[in-house]
C-alpha positions as CSV (number, residue, x, y, z in Angstrom):
1,M,13.6,5.1,-3.6
2,E,11.0,2.1,-4.2
3,V,12.4,-1.0,-2.7
4,R,10.7,-4.9,-1.4
5,P,11.5,-6.4,1.1
6,V,13.2,-10.7,0.3
7,W,13.6,-11.9,4.5
8,E,12.7,-11.2,7.7
9,A,14.6,-12.1,11.1
10,Q,14.0,-11.6,14.8
11,A,17.5,-10.3,15.4
12,R,19.9,-7.0,13.5
13,S,22.5,-10.0,13.1
14,D,20.5,-12.3,11.5
15,A,19.2,-9.5,9.0
16,D,23.1,-8.2,9.0
17,D,24.1,-12.4,8.0
18,V,21.7,-12.1,5.1
19,C,22.4,-7.9,3.5
20,A,26.2,-9.5,3.8
21,A,25.8,-12.4,1.4
22,L,23.1,-10.7,-0.8
23,R,25.9,-7.9,-1.2
24,A,29.1,-11.0,-1.6
25,Q,26.8,-11.7,-4.6
26,G,27.1,-8.4,-6.3
27,I,23.2,-6.8,-4.6
28,K,22.9,-3.4,-2.8
29,C,20.7,-3.9,0.2
30,A,19.5,-2.2,3.7
31,V,17.7,-3.1,7.2
32,T,15.0,-1.6,8.1
33,E,14.5,-1.6,12.1
34,P,11.2,-2.9,13.2
35,T,8.4,-0.8,13.8
36,I,6.1,-2.9,16.9
37,P,2.0,-1.4,16.4
38,Y,0.3,-1.1,19.3
39,V,-1.1,-5.1,20.5
40,A,-4.2,-4.9,23.0
41,M,-3.6,-8.4,24.0
42,P,-0.8,-8.9,26.7
43,F,-0.4,-12.8,25.4
44,M,1.1,-11.6,21.6
45,A,5.0,-11.0,21.5
46,N,5.7,-7.9,20.7
47,T,8.7,-8.9,18.8
48,P,10.5,-7.4,16.6
49,Q,11.1,-8.0,12.5
50,Y,13.8,-6.0,11.1
51,T,13.5,-6.3,7.7
52,V,15.3,-6.3,4.6
53,V,15.4,-4.7,1.0
54,V,16.4,-4.2,-1.8
55,A,15.4,-2.6,-5.4
56,P,12.9,-4.1,-7.6
57,E,15.2,-5.1,-10.3
58,D,17.1,-7.3,-7.6
59,E,14.1,-8.6,-6.3
60,Q,14.1,-12.5,-7.5
61,R,17.6,-12.4,-7.7
62,A,17.7,-11.5,-3.9
63,R,15.0,-14.2,-3.6
64,D,17.0,-16.8,-5.0
65,V,20.5,-16.3,-2.6
66,V,18.3,-16.1,0.3
67,G,16.9,-19.5,-0.5
68,A,19.7,-20.7,-1.3
69,N,20.9,-20.2,1.9
70,D,18.1,-21.3,3.6
71,A,19.1,-25.2,1.7
């Protein structure tokens, strides 16, 4: 199944909150676990990124909902 990312967060709880807002609007979503890439320079932080994904047909509606929640 193809999915599209619509939101990234450093905290799982933030990603879950966004997904809950999307579900309240009837949009199915999921939170993907972060993958931490190797960074050779110690001064660069490896912060996990949780990603909220939706089906391609829901991408624009989801972005509208996420944008409204940011305002």
